[in-house]
C-alpha positions as CSV (number, residue, x, y, z in Angstrom):
1,M,0.6,-0.1,-0.3
2,T,1.9,3.2,-1.0
3,K,1.9,5.6,2.5
4,P,0.7,9.2,2.6
5,K,2.9,12.0,1.0
6,V,3.0,14.6,4.1
7,A,5.1,17.5,2.9
8,I,6.1,19.9,6.2
9,Y,6.7,24.0,5.5
10,D,7.1,26.9,7.4
11,F,6.3,30.7,7.1
12,T,7.7,33.6,8.5
13,D,8.3,32.0,12.5
14,C,10.6,31.1,15.1
15,E,9.9,27.4,14.3
16,G,9.7,26.3,17.9
17,C,7.0,23.8,16.6
18,E,8.8,22.4,13.7
19,V,11.9,21.6,16.6
20,K,8.4,20.2,18.9
21,L,8.2,17.9,15.7
22,V,12.0,16.7,15.8
23,S,11.6,16.1,20.0
24,L,9.0,13.6,18.9
25,R,11.7,10.9,18.4
26,E,10.6,7.5,18.8
27,R,7.7,8.6,18.4
28,L,8.0,10.5,14.5
29,L,10.0,7.8,13.1
30,L,7.3,5.1,14.2
31,L,5.0,7.5,12.2
32,E,7.2,7.7,9.4
33,N,6.8,4.0,9.4
34,K,3.2,4.7,8.1
35,I,3.8,8.3,6.5
36,D,6.6,9.1,3.5
37,I,7.6,12.7,4.4
38,V,8.7,14.1,0.5
39,N,9.3,17.2,2.0
40,W,10.8,19.3,5.1
41,R,13.3,21.7,5.1
42,L,14.0,21.8,8.9
43,G,14.2,17.8,9.1
44,Q,16.0,16.0,5.6
45,E,17.5,17.1,2.3
46,R,14.6,15.8,-0.1
47,F,12.6,17.9,-1.8
48,D,9.3,16.2,-4.0
49,A,6.7,18.5,-5.7
50,G,3.4,17.6,-4.9
51,P,0.9,16.7,-5.3
52,Y,0.7,16.0,-1.5
53,D,-1.9,14.4,0.7
54,V,-1.0,16.0,3.5
55,T,0.7,19.2,4.0
56,I,1.8,20.8,7.7
57,I,2.2,24.6,7.4
58,E,3.9,26.0,10.3
59,G,4.3,30.4,10.1
60,T,2.6,33.0,9.0
61,P,2.5,34.1,5.2
62,I,3.9,38.0,5.5
63,T,5.6,37.7,1.9
64,D,4.1,37.4,-1.6
65,Y,5.5,35.0,-2.3
66,E,4.3,33.1,1.1
67,V,1.0,34.1,0.5
68,D,1.7,32.7,-3.4
69,L,3.1,29.4,-1.8
70,L,0.2,28.9,0.1
71,K,-1.6,29.7,-2.3
72,D,-0.6,26.7,-4.3
73,L,-0.2,24.6,-2.1
74,R,-3.6,24.8,-1.1
75,K,-4.1,23.9,-4.2
76,N,-2.1,20.2,-4.1
77,S,-2.7,19.5,-1.5
78,K,-5.8,17.2,-0.3
79,V,-5.6,18.2,3.8
80,L,-4.0,21.1,4.9
81,I,-2.9,21.7,8.7
82,A,-1.9,24.5,10.0
83,L,0.8,23.5,13.0
84,G,0.9,25.8,16.0
85,A,-0.5,29.8,17.0
86,C,1.0,31.7,14.1
87,A,-0.6,29.8,11.4
88,A,-3.4,29.5,13.3
89,L,-4.4,32.2,14.7
90,A,-1.8,34.4,13.0
91,G,0.2,34.5,16.4
92,V,3.2,36.5,18.1
93,P,3.6,38.5,14.1
94,G,-0.3,39.1,14.5
95,I,0.2,41.8,18.0
96,M,0.6,45.3,15.6
97,P,-2.3,46.3,13.4
98,E,-1.0,46.8,10.3
99,K,-1.3,51.1,10.5
100,D,1.3,51.0,12.5
101,R,3.6,49.3,10.8
102,K,4.3,51.9,8.3
103,F,5.5,53.8,12.2
104,W,7.6,51.7,12.9
105,Y,9.8,50.6,9.3
106,E,10.4,54.2,9.9
107,K,11.6,54.7,13.6
108,I,13.6,51.3,13.5
109,Y,14.9,51.0,9.6
110,T,14.5,54.6,8.7
111,A,11.8,56.3,6.0
112,Q,13.8,55.2,3.4
113,Y,13.5,51.5,3.7
114,R,11.2,49.9,1.7
115,P,9.5,46.5,3.8
116,R,8.5,43.3,1.5
117,G,6.1,42.0,4.7
118,V,2.3,42.5,4.8
119,D,-0.1,42.0,7.6
120,A,-0.1,39.3,9.0
121,V,-3.0,36.9,9.2
122,P,-3.8,33.7,10.0
123,L,-3.4,30.9,6.7
124,S,-7.6,30.9,7.0
125,A,-7.2,34.5,6.1
126,Y,-6.1,33.2,2.3
127,V,-7.1,29.6,1.9
128,P,-9.2,27.2,3.7
129,I,-7.6,24.7,6.6
130,D,-8.9,21.6,7.2
131,F,-7.7,21.7,10.9
132,A,-5.2,23.4,13.2
133,I,-3.2,22.1,15.4
134,H,-2.7,24.6,18.3
135,G,-0.3,25.9,20.4
136,C,2.8,28.4,21.2
137,P,4.5,25.3,20.6
138,V,2.4,23.0,19.6
139,D,2.4,19.6,21.9
140,E,3.5,16.8,21.2
141,D,0.8,14.9,22.1
142,E,-1.7,16.5,19.7
143,V,0.4,16.3,17.3
144,V,0.3,12.6,17.4
145,K,-3.0,12.5,18.5
146,A,-3.7,14.7,14.8
147,M,-1.4,12.8,12.7
148,E,-3.2,8.8,13.9
149,E,-6.9,10.6,13.4
150,L,-5.1,11.4,9.5
151,L,-4.4,8.1,8.8
152,S,-7.1,5.7,10.3
153,G,-9.5,7.9,7.5
154,K,-10.8,10.5,10.3
155,T,-11.3,14.1,10.7
156,P,-8.9,15.4,13.7
157,T,-11.3,16.7,16.6
158,Y,-10.4,18.9,19.9
159,S,-11.6,17.8,22.9
160,G,-14.2,20.3,23.4
161,N,-12.7,21.1,26.7
162,S,-11.3,24.7,28.6
163,T,-8.2,24.7,29.8
164,C,-9.2,25.0,32.8
165,F,-9.2,20.8,32.6
166,D,-6.1,21.2,32.6
167,C,-5.4,23.5,35.0
168,K,-7.8,20.9,37.4
169,Q,-5.8,18.2,35.9
170,A,-2.2,19.2,36.6
171,G,-3.6,20.3,40.5
172,N,-2.9,23.9,39.9
173,K,-5.6,26.9,41.5
174,C,-7.5,28.5,39.3
175,R,-6.1,32.3,38.5
176,I,-9.5,33.8,38.2
177,R,-11.7,32.7,41.3
178,D,-8.6,31.8,43.4
179,E,-5.9,34.5,43.2
180,E,-8.1,37.2,41.6
181,K,-5.3,37.1,39.2
182,P,-6.8,37.4,34.6
183,C,-6.3,34.4,32.6
184,L,-8.0,33.0,29.8
185,G,-8.4,29.6,30.5
186,P,-11.8,29.5,30.9
187,I,-12.5,30.1,26.5
188,T,-9.7,28.3,25.2
189,Q,-9.1,24.8,24.2
190,A,-7.7,22.4,26.0
191,G,-4.6,20.3,25.6
192,C,-1.7,22.0,26.2
193,K,-1.4,21.0,30.0
194,A,-1.9,24.2,31.2
195,I,2.3,24.0,31.1
196,C,1.9,28.0,31.7
197,V,-0.2,28.5,34.3
198,T,1.4,25.4,36.1
199,G,5.0,28.1,35.1
200,G,3.6,30.6,36.9
201,S,1.9,32.5,34.3
202,P,-1.3,33.5,32.6
203,C,-3.1,31.6,30.1
204,Y,-3.2,34.0,26.7
205,G,-5.4,31.5,24.9
206,C,-2.4,29.9,22.4
207,F,-4.1,26.4,22.0
208,G,-7.0,28.8,20.1
209,I,-11.0,29.5,21.3
210,R,-12.8,26.7,21.8
211,K,-15.9,25.4,20.2
212,E,-19.3,27.9,22.3
213,A,-16.9,29.7,24.9
214,N,-18.6,32.5,25.8
215,I,-16.1,35.9,25.4
216,S,-18.4,38.2,26.5
217,A,-18.9,36.8,30.2
218,L,-15.2,36.3,30.5
219,I,-14.2,39.6,29.8
220,K,-17.4,40.8,32.3
221,K,-15.8,38.8,34.2
222,L,-12.3,40.2,34.0
223,K,-13.0,44.1,34.3
224,T,-14.0,43.4,38.3
225,I,-10.6,42.2,38.9
226,T,-8.6,44.4,36.8
227,D,-8.4,47.3,33.7
228,E,-9.0,46.9,30.3
229,K,-5.8,47.9,29.0
230,T,-4.6,44.7,30.8
231,I,-7.8,42.6,29.2
232,E,-6.6,44.0,25.7
233,R,-3.0,42.8,26.6
234,Y,-4.2,40.0,26.9
235,L,-6.7,39.0,24.5
236,T,-4.5,40.8,21.7
237,M,-1.7,38.3,22.4
238,F,-2.7,35.0,20.6
239,H,-6.1,36.9,19.2
240,S,-6.0,40.4,17.4
241,R,-6.9,38.5,13.9
242,T,-9.7,36.1,15.4
243,K,-13.1,37.3,14.6
244,E,-14.4,35.3,18.0
245,V,-12.7,37.6,20.2
246,N,-13.2,40.7,18.6
247,D,-17.0,40.3,18.6
248,G,-16.4,39.1,22.0
249,K,-15.5,42.7,22.6
250,K,-18.6,44.6,21.2
């Protein structure tokens, strides 16, 4: 039986999610027994042209070349997966509004600089994606789960739980209820194992907005424990380009 052809591409990013793929080690080798990775710049020297059965893309397309490549990959891929927060949400590159870019280009690089970048938006702003493996960086178990579901002919799914579920499993106190500190855990998709909160940091929602999240209710609650500027900072860390969040703020 012919193994599915898988390609892994990266756009503008830190490549942290691809490093997570490499860190799968033995589990990656087991996956490679079931798939044929035919194009992966970071992991091998093989560069086969498409079409591909599955294309995994990390990073945000912020040049015309990357946008054109993304559209070409969509046409030549049966399944297109966004890997990590930059690909799925625009991530950290999406924090800065497009209207502010010209000011900072001139301030940092002088008025003579001619940028090649376009606005940082998720892959889904340009093409339909079939699934997003969330995280900054992604979680290894979530990657394996998604790939195994694809290999078994299923469409990958999310648990539907919030990060609060992960927090309870980790034995953490609730930042909002017990410590009166802001956190986006209640509206964020589970799967990160609450690594940030366990380490003493808040949840900024890098695992994406869970289905049926009550964003406006969380914002109302956060207003009782912190100021609007802080709330905006939390919501725009990963979700400045997320429609549900922007609608929830209205």
